[in-house]
C-alpha positions in Angstrom: 45.7 -2.0 40.9 45.8 1.1 38.6 44.2 -1.1 35.8 41.4 -2.2 38.1 40.6 1.4 39.0 40.5 2.4 35.4 38.2 -0.5 34.5 36.0 0.4 37.4 35.8 4.1 36.4 35.0 3.1 32.8 32.2 0.8 34.0 30.7 3.6 36.1 30.9 6.0 33.1 29.3 3.4 30.9 26.4 2.9 33.3 26.0 6.7 33.7 25.9 7.1 29.9 23.3 4.3 29.6 21.1 5.9 32.2 21.3 9.3 30.4 20.5 7.6 27.1 17.4 5.9 28.6 16.3 9.2 30.1 16.8 11.0 26.8 14.8 8.5 24.8 12.0 7.9 27.4 11.4 11.6 28.1 12.0 11.2 31.8 14.1 13.6 33.8 16.5 12.4 36.4 16.8 13.8 39.9 20.0 15.5 38.9 18.4 17.4 36.1 20.5 15.7 33.4 21.7 18.4 30.9 20.4 21.3 32.9 22.7 20.5 35.8 25.8 20.7 33.5 25.1 24.1 32.1 26.6 27.2 33.5 25.8 30.9 33.3 28.5 31.4 30.6 27.2 28.6 28.3 24.0 29.0 26.2 20.9 27.1 27.3 20.7 23.5 26.2 18.7 23.0 23.0 16.1 20.3 22.9 17.0 17.1 21.1 15.9 16.9 17.5 14.7 13.3 18.1 11.8 12.9 20.5 10.2 9.4 20.3 7.3 10.6 22.5 6.5 13.5 20.2 3.3 13.3 18.1 4.0 13.0 14.4 3.7 16.3 12.5 0.5 16.6 10.5 0.9 16.7 6.8 0.2 20.1 5.2 -3.0 19.9 3.0 -2.5 22.1 -0.1 -5.5 20.8 -1.9 -7.7 23.6 -3.2 -10.7 24.0 -0.9 -14.4 24.1 -1.9 -17.7 24.0 -0.2 -20.4 21.3 0.0 -24.1 21.7 0.8 -26.3 18.8 1.7 -30.1 18.8 1.2 -30.3 17.3 4.7 -27.7 16.1 7.3 -30.0 13.8 9.2 -32.6 11.1 8.4 -34.9 9.2 10.8 -36.0 5.8 9.5 -38.6 5.6 12.2 -39.6 2.1 13.3 -37.7 -0.6 11.5 -37.2 -4.4 12.2 -34.1 -6.2 13.2 -32.1 -7.7 10.4 -33.7 -5.3 7.9 -31.9 -3.4 5.1 -32.5 0.3 5.1 -31.2 2.8 2.5 -31.0 6.5 2.5 -29.6 8.7 -0.2 -28.1 12.0 0.9 -27.8 14.4 -2.0 -25.3 17.3 -2.1 -24.1 20.1 -4.3 -20.6 21.4 -4.8 -21.2 25.1 -4.0 -17.6 26.1 -4.2 -15.3 27.1 -7.1 -13.0 24.1 -7.1 -13.8 20.4 -7.9 -15.1 18.5 -4.9 -13.0 15.4 -4.1 -14.5 13.1 -1.5 -11.5 11.2 0.0 -13.6 8.9 2.2 -17.0 8.3 3.8 -16.8 6.2 7.0 -19.7 4.8 9.0 -19.6 4.8 12.8 -19.9 1.0 12.8 -20.0 -1.9 10.5 -23.8 -1.7 10.4 -23.7 1.6 8.6 -22.1 1.4 5.1 -21.8 4.5 2.9 -21.2 4.5 -0.9 -19.9 7.8 -2.3 -18.7 9.1 -5.7 -15.1 8.4 -6.3 -14.6 10.9 -9.2 -14.4 14.7 -8.6 -17.6 16.7 -8.6 -17.3 19.9 -10.6 -18.4 23.3 -9.2 -22.2 23.4 -9.3 -22.3 19.7 -9.8 -24.4 17.3 -7.6 -23.8 13.9 -6.2 -25.2 11.3 -3.8 -24.0 9.4 -0.8 -26.0 6.3 -0.3 -26.0 4.9 3.3 -27.2 1.4 4.0 -28.1 0.7 7.6 -28.5 -3.0 8.7 -29.3 -3.0 12.4 -28.7 -6.8 12.9 -29.8 -7.6 16.4 -29.6 -4.0 17.7 -32.7 -2.9 19.6 -34.5 0.3 20.5 -33.4 3.8 19.6 -30.2 3.9 17.5 -28.2 6.8 16.1 -25.4 6.2 13.6 -23.1 8.6 11.8 -21.3 8.8 8.5 -18.2 11.1 8.4 -17.5 12.5 4.9 -13.9 13.6 4.4 -13.3 15.9 1.5 -11.4 18.9 0.3 -13.7 21.2 2.2 -13.4 23.5 5.2 -14.0 22.0 7.6 -12.5 18.8 6.2 -15.1 16.5 7.8 -18.9 16.7 7.5 -21.1 14.4 9.6 -24.3 12.9 8.4 -26.6 11.2 10.9 -29.3 8.4 10.7 -31.7 7.4 13.4 -34.0 4.5 13.8 -36.1 2.7 16.4 -35.2 -0.9 15.9 -37.9 -3.3 16.9 -37.3 -6.9 17.9 -38.5 -9.5 15.4 
């Protein structure tokens, strides 16, 4: 009989530990307050767990030297264009800072807007171009698309915008 009681108590303890583990890793708090219910006035406050699966990942520290970029224009309106046409716009810029400009990426807001940008550093005072090709496909009417340029600037992202009124063929 004593063995059965011990086995039963061990089973209850195992279930309780499993429930606490699930609460800990899922971020839920039980009705009994989990750790907080076990603390007393004489013990220090419970410290948070060092592992939180629900926590957002820490952002990497960017120690890249910063510079500034100046575009001749941030927006271009193609006006009236036809469906399935190819439309190109070149955005020119100058590195107006004191460090080499490094463009990490240039991303179009959709597959119809494809940017091409310089992959090598632009020296201070140097100029460059970002060519944007817009292919509206079967889109119709007023369209606005963006290109996000990510570089070692402050702010890190610069937005270029193109507009067009796409007419059905």
